C-alpha positions as CSV (number, residue, x, y, z in Angstrom):
1,M,50.0,-70.3,16.5
2,N,51.4,-67.4,14.9
3,S,52.8,-64.8,17.9
4,V,51.7,-61.2,17.8
5,F,52.8,-57.6,17.5
6,L,52.3,-55.5,20.0
7,T,53.1,-51.3,19.1
8,C,53.2,-48.8,21.7
9,A,52.0,-45.5,20.4
10,I,54.4,-43.1,23.0
11,T,52.7,-39.9,22.5
12,G,51.0,-39.3,19.8
13,N,49.0,-35.4,18.9
14,F,45.8,-34.6,21.0
15,T,47.1,-36.2,24.6
16,T,48.0,-33.5,27.4
17,R,49.7,-33.5,30.6
18,A,46.5,-31.9,31.7
19,Q,44.8,-35.4,30.8
20,N,47.8,-37.1,32.5
21,P,51.3,-35.6,33.6
22,N,53.4,-38.7,32.9
23,L,53.1,-38.3,28.9
24,P,56.6,-38.3,27.6
25,I,57.2,-34.6,25.7
26,T,61.1,-34.2,25.3
27,P,62.6,-35.9,22.9
28,E,64.8,-38.0,25.9
29,E,61.4,-38.8,27.5
30,I,60.0,-40.1,24.7
31,A,63.2,-42.2,23.7
32,T,63.0,-43.2,27.6
33,A,59.7,-44.6,27.1
34,C,60.4,-45.9,23.8
35,L,63.5,-48.2,25.6
36,D,61.2,-49.1,28.8
37,A,58.2,-50.0,26.4
38,A,60.3,-52.2,24.5
39,R,61.4,-53.8,28.2
40,A,58.5,-54.4,29.3
41,G,57.7,-56.3,26.1
42,A,56.5,-53.4,22.8
43,T,57.9,-54.8,19.6
44,I,57.4,-51.4,17.8
45,V,57.3,-47.9,19.4
46,H,55.1,-45.5,17.2
47,I,56.6,-41.6,17.7
48,H,55.2,-38.5,17.4
49,V,57.6,-35.6,18.5
50,R,56.4,-32.2,20.4
51,D,58.0,-29.4,21.0
52,P,59.7,-29.1,24.1
53,E,58.9,-25.8,25.2
54,T,54.9,-25.9,24.4
55,E,53.9,-29.0,24.1
56,A,52.0,-29.0,21.0
57,P,52.8,-31.4,18.2
58,S,55.6,-30.6,16.0
59,M,57.3,-31.7,12.5
60,D,60.6,-30.9,13.2
61,V,63.1,-33.1,11.7
62,D,65.6,-32.9,14.4
63,L,63.6,-34.0,17.0
64,Y,62.9,-37.0,15.2
65,R,66.0,-37.1,14.9
66,Q,67.3,-37.5,18.6
67,V,64.6,-39.4,19.5
68,V,66.1,-42.2,16.9
69,E,68.9,-41.5,17.7
70,R,68.5,-42.6,21.6
71,I,66.7,-45.6,21.0
72,R,69.4,-46.9,18.1
73,N,72.4,-45.9,20.4
74,E,70.9,-48.4,23.0
75,N,68.9,-50.7,21.5
76,R,68.9,-51.6,17.4
77,T,66.5,-54.1,16.8
78,L,63.1,-52.1,18.5
79,I,61.3,-51.8,15.6
80,I,60.8,-47.9,15.1
81,N,57.2,-46.2,13.6
82,L,57.4,-42.7,12.8
83,T,54.0,-40.9,12.1
84,C,53.4,-38.9,9.2
85,G,50.0,-37.7,10.3
86,P,51.0,-34.2,10.6
87,G,50.6,-31.5,7.8
88,G,46.9,-32.6,6.6
89,R,45.2,-30.1,9.1
90,Y,42.9,-27.7,7.7
91,H,40.9,-25.3,10.1
92,P,38.8,-23.3,7.6
93,S,39.0,-19.5,9.4
94,E,35.3,-17.7,10.9
95,A,35.7,-14.8,8.2
96,D,36.2,-16.7,4.9
97,P,36.3,-20.3,4.9
98,A,38.7,-20.6,1.9
99,V,41.5,-18.4,3.9
100,A,43.1,-20.9,6.3
101,G,42.6,-20.1,10.0
102,P,45.7,-20.5,13.0
103,R,45.5,-24.5,13.4
104,T,46.0,-25.5,9.9
105,N,49.2,-26.9,9.2
106,L,48.5,-28.6,5.7
107,V,51.9,-28.9,4.0
108,R,53.2,-30.4,1.0
109,P,53.4,-34.3,0.5
110,E,57.4,-34.4,0.4
111,R,57.1,-32.2,4.1
112,R,55.1,-34.9,5.5
113,V,57.5,-37.4,4.5
114,E,60.9,-35.4,5.4
115,H,61.7,-37.0,8.3
116,V,60.8,-40.6,7.3
117,V,63.8,-40.2,4.5
118,A,66.4,-38.4,6.2
119,L,66.4,-41.0,9.1
120,R,64.6,-44.6,7.3
121,P,62.7,-45.5,10.5
122,D,61.7,-49.5,9.6
123,I,58.0,-47.9,9.5
124,A,56.0,-45.0,8.9
125,T,52.3,-44.3,9.0
126,L,50.7,-43.3,6.0
127,D,47.0,-41.9,6.3
128,L,44.7,-42.2,3.8
129,N,41.6,-40.6,6.0
130,T,40.1,-37.5,4.6
131,M,37.4,-36.5,7.3
132,V,36.2,-33.9,10.4
133,F,38.4,-33.3,13.9
134,G,36.5,-31.2,15.7
135,N,36.1,-28.0,13.6
136,E,39.0,-28.9,11.2
137,V,39.6,-31.0,8.9
138,V,42.3,-33.7,7.6
139,I,42.7,-33.8,4.7
140,N,44.8,-36.9,2.5
141,T,44.5,-36.6,-1.6
142,L,45.5,-39.9,-3.4
143,D,47.9,-37.5,-5.5
144,S,49.4,-36.9,-2.1
145,I,49.5,-40.4,-0.6
146,R,51.0,-41.7,-3.6
147,V,54.0,-39.3,-2.8
148,M,54.5,-40.1,0.2
149,A,54.4,-43.8,-0.2
150,A,56.5,-43.6,-3.1
151,A,59.2,-41.7,-0.9
152,M,59.0,-44.1,2.0
153,Y,59.5,-47.3,-0.3
154,D,62.4,-45.5,-1.9
155,A,63.6,-44.9,1.7
156,G,63.2,-48.8,2.3
157,V,61.1,-47.3,4.9
158,R,57.6,-50.0,5.5
159,P,54.3,-47.9,4.7
160,E,51.8,-49.0,7.7
161,L,48.1,-47.8,6.2
162,E,45.7,-46.1,8.9
163,L,42.5,-46.5,8.2
164,F,40.1,-44.5,10.1
165,D,36.5,-45.6,8.1
166,S,35.6,-47.8,5.6
167,G,36.3,-45.5,2.6
168,D,40.0,-45.7,3.7
169,I,39.5,-49.5,2.9
170,A,38.8,-48.4,-0.3
171,I,41.3,-46.3,-1.3
172,F,43.4,-48.9,0.4
173,N,42.4,-51.8,-2.1
174,Q,42.6,-49.1,-5.1
175,L,46.4,-48.5,-3.9
176,V,47.6,-51.9,-3.8
177,R,45.7,-52.7,-6.9
178,E,47.4,-50.3,-9.0
179,G,50.5,-50.8,-7.4
180,T,51.4,-48.1,-5.1
181,I,51.1,-50.4,-2.5
182,Q,52.9,-53.3,-2.5
183,P,51.8,-57.2,-2.0
184,D,51.7,-58.5,1.5
185,P,50.9,-54.5,3.1
186,L,51.0,-53.7,6.4
187,C,48.2,-51.3,8.0
188,S,46.3,-50.2,11.5
189,I,42.1,-50.4,12.1
190,V,42.0,-47.2,13.7
191,M,38.9,-47.0,16.3
192,G,37.2,-44.5,18.5
193,V,38.0,-41.2,16.7
194,N,35.1,-39.3,16.2
195,Y,33.1,-39.9,13.3
196,G,35.0,-42.4,12.2
197,F,35.1,-46.7,12.9
198,V,33.0,-47.1,16.5
199,P,34.9,-49.7,18.7
200,S,33.1,-52.8,18.6
201,P,34.0,-56.0,17.8
202,E,31.3,-56.3,14.6
203,T,33.5,-52.8,13.5
204,L,36.9,-54.9,14.1
205,L,35.5,-57.8,12.2
206,Y,33.8,-55.9,9.4
207,A,36.5,-53.6,8.7
208,R,39.2,-56.6,8.8
209,D,37.4,-58.6,6.0
210,Q,37.5,-56.1,3.8
211,L,41.0,-55.9,3.8
212,P,43.2,-56.7,0.8
213,A,44.6,-60.2,0.6
214,G,47.6,-60.8,2.7
215,S,47.5,-58.0,4.9
216,A,49.3,-57.7,8.0
217,W,47.0,-55.7,10.6
218,T,46.7,-54.5,13.9
219,G,43.5,-53.5,15.6
220,F,43.5,-50.8,18.5
221,A,41.1,-48.3,20.0
222,T,41.0,-45.4,21.6
223,S,39.9,-44.2,25.5
224,R,38.4,-46.9,27.5
225,W,38.2,-49.8,24.6
226,A,42.0,-49.4,24.2
227,F,43.2,-52.7,26.9
228,P,39.2,-54.7,25.6
229,M,40.7,-54.0,22.2
230,V,43.8,-55.6,22.6
231,A,42.0,-59.0,23.2
232,Q,39.9,-58.3,20.2
233,A,42.2,-57.7,17.8
234,V,44.4,-60.7,18.8
235,V,41.7,-63.1,18.5
236,A,40.4,-61.9,15.3
237,G,44.0,-62.9,13.9
238,G,45.9,-59.3,14.5
239,H,48.4,-57.6,16.1
240,A,47.5,-55.3,18.9
241,R,48.6,-51.3,20.0
242,I,48.4,-49.5,23.4
243,G,50.5,-46.5,24.5
244,M,49.5,-43.3,25.9
245,E,48.6,-41.5,22.1
246,D,45.5,-44.0,22.8
247,A,44.5,-43.6,26.0
248,V,45.8,-42.2,29.7
249,Y,44.4,-44.8,32.2
250,L,46.0,-48.1,33.4
251,S,42.8,-49.0,34.8
252,R,39.5,-46.8,35.9
253,G,40.4,-44.1,38.0
254,Q,44.1,-44.7,37.6
255,L,46.0,-43.0,35.4
256,A,49.0,-44.8,33.7
257,P,52.5,-44.1,35.7
258,D,54.2,-44.6,32.1
259,N,53.6,-46.4,28.7
260,A,55.6,-49.1,29.9
261,A,52.9,-50.2,32.3
262,M,50.6,-50.4,29.4
263,V,52.8,-52.4,27.6
264,A,53.1,-54.3,30.8
265,K,49.3,-54.6,30.9
266,A,48.8,-55.0,27.3
267,R,51.3,-58.0,27.1
268,R,49.4,-60.2,30.1
269,I,46.0,-59.7,28.4
270,I,47.6,-61.4,25.5
271,E,49.1,-63.9,26.8
272,D,46.0,-65.2,29.1
273,V,44.3,-65.5,25.9
274,G,46.7,-68.0,24.5
275,F,49.0,-66.0,22.4
276,K,52.4,-64.5,22.9
277,V,54.4,-61.1,22.1
278,A,56.6,-61.8,19.1
279,S,60.7,-60.8,19.4
280,C,61.5,-57.8,17.4
281,E,63.6,-60.1,15.6
282,E,60.7,-62.3,14.9
283,A,59.0,-59.2,13.7
284,R,61.5,-58.2,11.7
285,E,62.2,-61.7,9.6
286,R,58.2,-61.3,9.4
287,L,58.0,-57.8,8.2
288,G,60.9,-58.2,5.8
289,L,62.6,-55.1,7.7
290,R,66.2,-54.3,7.2
291,S,68.6,-56.5,9.6
292,S,69.4,-55.0,13.1
293,N,72.6,-56.0,13.0
């Protein structure tokens, strides 16, 4: 039986230190969390960065550079996955919804992949969703998705398609048919975000069965479903993800002390249901990524 990839999503956009004071914020903290997660068994680390002063999500290329260089200086086999999610948010102002409000960060697609082109990680996420987030909307038009995908491929970076609902999978299939996304694509089924896929075994199996042929996929969920979905995803034929982007508790009432502890628990779950976690070298070969040498 094939081993599975275990991704650790380190920080994300929405988790705060008010929810868990152990959340890594600075480039040094994020890089250290990645390296510790790798030692605990993570195959892949998924990275967002934060402004060290405000703790708010950031698109600063230099912050990404600091994280990536710290990781590569210590561990060149660990698979680095950088987010390209920020830059798609529109907040309509109260006085005039046609005027962008203060939480808008909508930018051209080239700006959203600037750090990917500069740093050439192994993987970069490509969101397909246009959906409501609170009183705001995330917008990913087909033209923007195509521009970002082309920039990733040109940089030698493998896109990971993020799927928040069934419409995203319809877009995914179209992008594969038209050649924007190359054969045997990589994707994630994202469950638990409000107004998107509801976390459940039924949702996971439905989404899995709609994927393009040859897809390598990860299934994961947020909050209290995060650890149960580790087991469900691997049993259903997929890969797993855990981390403080997706949840803040290690168990009921116990805040996660760090991402490494979450990875260690997820690894035990994977092994307890009869699978093993792939090494970084094995995952690189199976995903056709650049050699770490």
